[in-house]
C-alpha positions in Angstrom: 57.4 -196.1 88.9 53.8 -194.6 88.6 51.6 -196.1 86.0 50.5 -193.6 83.4 46.9 -193.7 82.0 45.4 -193.0 78.6 41.7 -192.6 78.6 39.8 -193.1 75.3 36.4 -191.4 75.0 34.0 -191.2 72.0 31.6 -188.6 70.7 28.8 -188.1 68.2 27.8 -191.8 67.8 28.6 -195.3 68.8 30.5 -197.7 66.6 33.2 -195.2 65.6 36.0 -197.5 66.6 37.1 -196.6 70.1 38.0 -200.2 70.7 40.3 -200.3 67.6 41.8 -197.0 68.7 42.4 -198.3 72.2 43.9 -201.5 70.9 46.1 -199.7 68.3 47.5 -197.2 70.9 48.2 -200.1 73.3 49.9 -202.1 70.5 52.2 -199.1 69.6 53.2 -198.8 73.2 53.8 -202.5 73.4 56.0 -202.3 70.3 57.9 -199.5 72.2 58.8 -202.0 75.0 56.2 -200.6 77.4 54.3 -203.0 79.7 50.8 -202.2 78.8 47.2 -203.5 79.1 43.7 -202.3 78.3 40.4 -201.8 80.2 36.9 -201.5 78.8 34.3 -199.5 80.8 30.7 -200.4 79.8 28.2 -198.0 81.3 25.3 -200.3 81.3 23.4 -201.9 84.2 24.1 -205.4 83.1 26.6 -207.0 85.5 28.4 -208.4 82.4 27.7 -209.1 78.8 26.7 -212.7 79.4 22.9 -212.3 79.1 22.9 -209.7 76.3 21.5 -210.4 72.8 24.5 -210.8 70.4 22.3 -209.4 67.6 22.0 -206.2 69.5 25.4 -206.0 71.3 27.8 -208.3 69.4 29.5 -211.4 70.6 30.1 -212.3 74.2 33.9 -212.7 74.5 35.0 -215.3 77.1 38.3 -214.7 79.0 40.6 -217.4 80.3 39.3 -216.8 83.8 35.7 -217.2 82.8 34.6 -213.6 82.3 31.7 -213.0 79.9 32.9 -209.7 78.4 32.3 -207.1 75.8 33.8 -208.0 72.4 36.3 -205.2 72.7 38.2 -207.4 75.2 38.7 -209.7 72.2 40.2 -206.9 70.2 42.7 -206.1 73.0 43.7 -209.8 73.1 44.2 -210.1 69.4 46.2 -206.9 69.1 48.4 -207.4 72.1 48.6 -211.2 71.8 48.1 -211.5 75.6 45.2 -212.7 77.8 43.1 -210.0 79.4 41.4 -210.9 82.7 37.7 -210.3 83.4 38.5 -207.6 85.9 39.4 -205.4 82.9 35.7 -205.2 81.8 34.1 -202.7 84.3 30.3 -202.2 84.2 28.0 -199.8 86.0 26.3 -202.8 87.7 29.6 -204.0 89.1 30.4 -200.6 90.5 27.0 -200.1 92.1 26.9 -203.6 93.5 30.2 -203.1 95.3 29.1 -199.7 96.7 25.8 -201.0 97.9 27.3 -204.0 99.5 29.9 -201.8 101.3 27.1 -199.6 102.5 25.2 -202.6 103.9 28.4 -203.6 105.8 28.6 -200.2 107.3 31.8 -199.3 105.6 30.8 -195.7 105.0 30.3 -195.0 108.7 26.8 -193.5 108.4 27.6 -191.2 105.4 25.0 -190.4 102.8 26.2 -192.6 99.9 26.4 -190.6 96.7 27.7 -190.8 93.1 30.4 -188.4 94.2 32.5 -189.5 96.0 31.5 -193.1 96.6 30.8 -194.3 93.1 33.6 -192.3 91.5 36.0 -193.5 94.2 35.1 -197.1 93.4 35.7 -196.5 89.7 39.1 -195.0 90.4 40.0 -197.8 92.9 39.4 -200.5 90.3 41.4 -198.8 87.6 44.3 -198.1 89.9 44.2 -201.6 91.3 44.7 -203.1 87.8 47.6 -200.8 87.2 49.3 -201.6 90.6 48.6 -205.4 90.6 50.0 -205.8 87.1 52.8 -203.3 87.5 52.0 -201.6 84.2 53.9 -198.8 82.6 50.8 -197.6 80.8 47.1 -198.6 81.1 44.8 -197.7 78.2 41.2 -197.3 79.3 38.3 -197.2 76.9 35.2 -195.5 78.2 32.2 -197.0 76.4 29.2 -195.1 75.3 29.1 -191.6 73.8 30.0 -188.3 75.6 26.7 -186.7 76.6 25.0 -190.0 77.5 23.7 -189.9 81.1 25.0 -193.5 81.7 28.6 -192.4 81.1 28.7 -189.3 83.4 29.9 -191.0 86.6 32.8 -192.7 84.7 33.8 -189.5 83.0 33.7 -187.7 86.3 35.9 -190.4 87.9 38.4 -190.1 85.0 38.4 -186.3 85.4 39.2 -186.7 89.1 41.9 -189.2 88.3 43.8 -186.7 86.1 43.4 -184.0 88.8 44.8 -186.3 91.4 47.6 -187.9 89.4 48.6 -184.8 87.4 48.3 -184.1 83.7 51.9 -185.4 83.2 50.5 -188.9 84.0 47.1 -188.9 82.2 46.2 -188.4 78.6 42.7 -188.1 77.1 42.1 -189.3 73.6 38.8 -188.3 72.1 37.5 -190.3 69.1 35.0 -188.4 67.0 33.4 -188.3 63.6 34.5 -186.1 60.7 32.1 -186.9 57.9 32.4 -186.0 54.2 29.3 -185.0 52.3 29.4 -186.4 48.8 27.5 -183.4 47.5 30.2 -180.9 48.4 33.2 -183.2 49.0 34.1 -181.3 52.2 35.2 -182.8 55.5 32.7 -181.4 58.1 34.1 -180.5 61.6 30.9 -179.5 63.4 30.2 -182.9 64.9 33.8 -182.9 66.3 33.4 -179.3 67.6 30.2 -180.0 69.4 31.4 -183.3 70.8 34.5 -181.7 72.3 32.4 -178.9 73.7 30.3 -181.5 75.5 33.4 -183.1 76.9 34.8 -179.8 78.1 31.5 -178.9 79.7 32.0 -181.8 82.2 35.6 -180.7 82.9 37.7 -182.7 80.4 40.0 -181.1 77.8 41.1 -183.8 75.4 44.9 -183.9 74.6 44.5 -185.8 71.4 41.7 -185.8 68.8 41.3 -189.0 66.7 39.1 -188.0 63.8 37.2 -190.9 62.1 36.9 -190.2 58.4 36.4 -192.1 55.2 39.6 -190.7 53.6 42.8 -189.1 55.1 42.1 -185.9 57.1 43.0 -182.8 55.1 45.5 -180.4 56.6 43.0 -177.6 56.5 40.5 -179.8 58.4 43.1 -180.5 61.1 43.7 -176.7 61.5 40.0 -176.1 61.8 39.5 -178.8 64.4 42.5 -177.5 66.3 41.1 -174.0 66.3 37.7 -175.0 67.7 38.8 -177.7 70.2 41.9 -176.1 71.8 44.0 -179.1 70.6 47.2 -178.3 68.7 47.2 -179.3 65.0 50.0 -181.9 65.6 47.7 -183.6 68.1 44.8 -184.1 65.7 45.2 -187.5 64.0 43.5 -188.9 61.0 41.8 -192.3 61.6 40.6 -193.0 58.1 39.1 -196.2 56.7 41.6 -198.9 55.9 41.3 -202.5 54.6 42.1 -204.1 57.9 41.9 -202.8 61.5 45.4 -204.2 62.1 46.7 -201.5 59.8 45.6 -198.8 62.1 48.7 -198.8 64.4 50.9 -198.1 61.3 48.8 -195.1 60.1 48.9 -193.7 63.7 52.6 -194.3 64.0 53.3 -192.6 60.7 51.5 -189.5 62.0 53.7 -189.4 65.1 51.3 -190.5 67.8 53.9 -192.4 69.7 56.2 -189.3 69.9 53.2 -187.3 71.0 52.3 -189.7 73.8 55.9 -190.0 75.0 56.4 -186.3 75.0 53.2 -185.7 77.0 54.3 -188.3 79.5 57.9 -187.1 79.6 59.2 -190.5 78.4 61.9 -189.0 76.1 64.2 -191.2 74.0 61.9 -194.2 73.8 61.6 -195.6 70.3 60.2 -198.7 68.6 62.5 -201.5 68.2 62.9 -202.7 64.6 62.6 -206.4 65.6 59.2 -205.7 67.2 58.0 -203.8 64.1 59.3 -206.3 61.6 57.4 -209.1 63.3 54.1 -207.1 63.5 54.4 -205.8 60.0 55.0 -209.4 58.7 51.8 -210.5 60.4 49.8 -207.6 59.1 51.2 -208.1 55.6 50.2 -211.8 55.6 46.6 -210.7 56.2 46.7 -208.4 53.2 48.7 -210.3 50.6 46.9 -213.7 50.7 45.8 -215.0 47.3 43.3 -217.5 46.0 39.9 -217.8 47.6 38.3 -220.3 50.0 34.6 -220.0 50.3 33.2 -220.7 53.8 29.5 -220.8 54.7 28.8 -219.8 58.3 25.4 -221.2 59.3 24.3 -219.6 62.5 21.5 -218.0 64.5 22.7 -214.5 64.8 24.1 -213.7 61.3 22.1 -210.5 60.9 25.0 -208.7 62.8 28.5 -209.6 61.7 29.8 -208.6 65.2 27.9 -211.6 66.7 30.7 -213.8 65.5 33.6 -211.4 65.3 36.1 -213.7 66.8 35.1 -216.5 64.5 35.5 -214.2 61.5 39.0 -213.2 62.6 40.0 -216.8 63.4 39.1 -217.9 59.9 41.1 -215.1 58.3 44.1 -215.8 60.6 44.0 -219.4 59.4 43.7 -218.4 55.8 46.7 -216.0 56.1 48.8 -218.8 57.6 48.4 -220.8 54.3 48.4 -217.7 52.1 44.7 -217.9 51.2 41.9 -215.4 51.3 38.9 -216.6 53.2 35.5 -215.3 52.1 32.6 -215.8 54.4 28.9 -216.0 53.6 26.6 -215.8 56.6 23.5 -218.0 56.3 20.6 -217.8 58.8 20.0 -221.3 60.1 16.3 -220.5 60.2 16.2 -220.1 56.4 18.4 -223.0 55.3 15.8 -225.8 55.7 14.7 -225.8 52.1 18.0 -224.6 50.6 20.5 -227.0 52.2 21.7 -228.0 48.7 23.2 -224.5 48.4 25.9 -225.6 50.7 27.4 -227.7 48.0 29.1 -224.6 46.4 31.2 -224.0 49.5 34.6 -225.3 50.3 33.7 -225.7 54.0 30.9 -225.1 56.4 31.2 -223.7 59.9 28.5 -223.7 62.6 29.3 -221.4 65.5 27.9 -221.3 69.0 24.3 -220.4 70.0 21.4 -221.1 72.4 17.8 -222.0 72.0 15.5 -223.8 69.6 15.1 -221.1 66.9 17.0 -222.2 63.9 18.2 -225.4 65.5 16.7 -227.8 62.9 18.5 -225.9 60.2 21.8 -226.5 62.0 20.9 -230.2 62.3 20.2 -230.4 58.6 23.5 -228.6 57.8 25.5 -231.0 60.0 23.9 -234.0 58.3 24.2 -232.6 54.7 28.0 -231.8 55.1 28.5 -235.3 56.5 26.7 -237.0 53.6 28.4 -234.8 50.9 31.9 -235.0 52.5 32.1 -231.2 52.9 34.6 -230.0 55.5 32.6 -229.2 58.7 33.7 -227.4 61.8 31.1 -227.2 64.6 31.6 -225.1 67.7 29.7 -225.6 70.9 26.1 -225.6 69.6 27.4 -226.8 66.2 29.3 -229.6 68.0 26.2 -230.7 70.0 23.8 -230.6 67.1 26.3 -232.5 64.9 26.0 -235.3 67.4 22.2 -235.0 67.3 22.2 -235.2 63.5 24.4 -238.3 63.6 22.1 -239.9 66.2 19.1 -239.4 64.0 20.4 -240.2 60.6 23.1 -242.8 61.2 22.3 -244.4 64.6 18.5 -244.5 63.8 17.4 -242.6 66.9 14.6 -240.9 65.1 13.7 -238.4 67.9 17.3 -237.8 68.9 17.7 -234.3 70.3 19.1 -232.0 72.9 17.0 -231.5 76.0 17.6 -227.8 75.5 15.4 -228.1 72.4 13.0 -230.9 73.5 12.8 -231.9 77.2 10.6 -234.9 76.3 12.9 -236.6 73.8 13.5 -240.3 74.5 17.0 -240.0 73.1 18.7 -237.1 74.8 22.0 -237.1 72.9 22.7 -233.7 74.5 21.7 -233.1 78.1 22.0 -230.5 80.8 25.3 -230.6 82.8 24.6 -232.3 86.2 25.8 -229.3 88.1 23.4 -227.0 86.2 20.3 -228.8 87.4 20.1 -226.7 90.6 21.1 -223.4 89.0 18.3 -220.8 89.0 20.2 -217.6 87.8 20.9 -217.2 84.1 23.8 -214.8 84.4 27.3 -216.0 85.1 26.1 -219.5 85.7 27.4 -221.5 82.6 30.5 -223.6 82.5 32.9 -220.8 81.7 36.5 -220.1 81.0 39.6 -222.2 80.4 39.6 -226.0 81.1 42.3 -228.6 80.4 41.4 -231.1 77.8 42.9 -234.5 77.3 43.4 -235.5 73.6 43.4 -239.1 72.5 46.4 -240.3 70.4 46.0 -241.4 66.8 43.1 -239.1 66.2 42.5 -236.0 64.0 42.3 -234.0 67.3 45.8 -235.1 68.2 47.1 -234.4 64.7 45.5 -231.0 64.9 46.8 -230.0 68.3 50.0 -232.1 68.3 49.7 -232.5 72.0 48.1 -234.8 74.7 46.8 -231.8 76.6 45.3 -228.5 75.4 43.6 -225.7 77.4 40.6 -223.9 75.8 37.8 -221.6 76.8 34.2 -222.8 77.3 30.7 -221.3 77.6 28.0 -223.9 77.8 25.2 -225.4 79.9 24.7 -228.6 78.0 26.9 -231.5 77.1 27.1 -234.8 75.1 25.4 -237.6 76.9 28.1 -240.2 77.5 25.7 -243.2 77.4 25.5 -242.9 73.6 29.3 -243.0 73.1 29.6 -246.7 72.3 26.8 -246.8 69.7 28.2 -243.6 68.1 31.7 -245.1 67.9 30.4 -248.3 66.4 28.7 -246.3 63.7 31.8 -244.3 62.8 31.9 -241.1 65.0 34.5 -241.0 67.7 35.0 -238.6 70.7 38.7 -237.8 70.6 39.1 -235.5 73.5 37.7 -235.2 77.1 37.9 -233.1 80.2 37.2 -233.2 83.9 38.5 -236.8 84.3 36.7 -238.1 81.2 33.3 -236.7 82.4 33.0 -234.2 79.5 33.2 -235.0 75.8 35.2 -232.1 74.1 35.8 -233.2 70.5 34.0 -235.3 68.0 35.2 -236.5 64.6 34.4 -238.9 61.8 37.7 -240.5 60.6 36.2 -241.6 57.2 35.2 -238.0 56.4 37.4 -235.5 54.6 37.2 -233.2 57.7 34.3 -233.5 60.2 35.3 -231.9 63.5 33.2 -230.6 66.4 34.4 -229.0 69.6 32.6 -228.2 72.8 34.9 -225.3 73.5 35.3 -222.0 71.7 38.6 -222.1 69.8 38.0 -218.7 68.2 38.9 -216.9 71.5 42.4 -218.3 71.3 43.2 -217.3 67.7 45.5 -214.3 67.2 47.0 -212.7 64.1 50.0 -214.7 63.1 49.1 -217.4 65.5 45.9 -219.1 64.2 44.1 -221.5 66.5 44.8 -225.1 65.4 41.2 -226.2 64.7 40.6 -223.3 62.4 44.0 -223.9 60.7 43.1 -227.6 60.1 39.6 -226.7 58.9 40.8 -224.1 56.4 43.6 -226.4 55.2 41.1 -229.2 54.5 38.7 -226.7 52.8 41.5 -225.5 50.5 42.1 -229.0 49.1 
């Protein structure tokens, strides 16, 4: 059976929620017993998201197979509760690299290599290959950027061609656009949507569905006006209004009939959502909304000026809170500013330090790790937060006064954290870290084993530095143990202090494995300790 495609485009401005729309449509199709997956197209010239500043672009999401991807891939995984491979994040650089390499090999037989057909053919080939290799019923593809941007044009042209080749009965275009309300007049304005659709039609694409982003439910009169000016029937204009949780979006779309619309356009009559699937999903969403009480968590990090820098950590904390019926409130604290205010951490139920790179704000993290240890405040350190917790312990407990990471001070005489041996010959920054899923061996009779209830666990990594094993013995004599290892005991993966209420550091990134209804175990243990 031929895979059917849904292409999600966006207009007017970035950040409208194309990723949530893509995830929500895919979730509804999954609940309808369709084999479905998602693809994110990023029309930038970076090969991947690995070297991009998280303050500008949001977090780098790491896949099981080691891809450094756009954060929307994380949304897809959380909504669908399935792993998404790195091939599902397509960038301009990847497309151009493949085309140029093919030209150098002579594969175009002397042709003048052009955007059309060579670049557009490569875009279509990648999309079709994913659909064929995974034998999908439906593939939902999000085209990043905004209609009208020069960077997006080759991708939109490829999607236009794909509909022409596969037929309109196999391809649907969903256009996400802005329908703002002006407080002065209280009217929902349709001009941005009208102009955005005009721009889309100018390049040969007529949307089948309009998803109107608005602050409150779309008025029927607004739907009719959008329909008139966009050539989309009123029943195919959907309100995507603000809700408390993004996981509520599938329900509001379903209530408006989007599943019936999609199945009708695809000729998939008689397919309905099973109650068992819906009951399970609704139970998960309700658990995120009905939690009571309040657990206050301080997140001390380097990139806190943009919440999306740690979007997976934020979700993981809330997943864990929902599991025990508690609301988790998060205060983001810049590690650069905490040096003189570390006592402020005493008002929190727990402190989390997420990943990061570089010396800026590192001393604030070291002070945070030491303060939480001294004051018996539950602490969860991830990657950089794991490494600098060890540095803090080396300085303040083991009396290595200049203990440090060689990432921060190459001249330290006590390199508690050092460069991975295989990294010493690496020259390129992009795609060169220790990435993706690795098997971890967990020691028995430890907090780590109690947390994961297993001798083995597989988690995702993204790092270039590691704990220096030569300090293990002195650390353990002073009360900090390393309770999990990987790569035949070469890598230290988990640290803990048994005498502490909860002091837990992990080299890996547990946040990438947390899903609604299925919180990652380290977060669940951390929130449980913080609630007591």
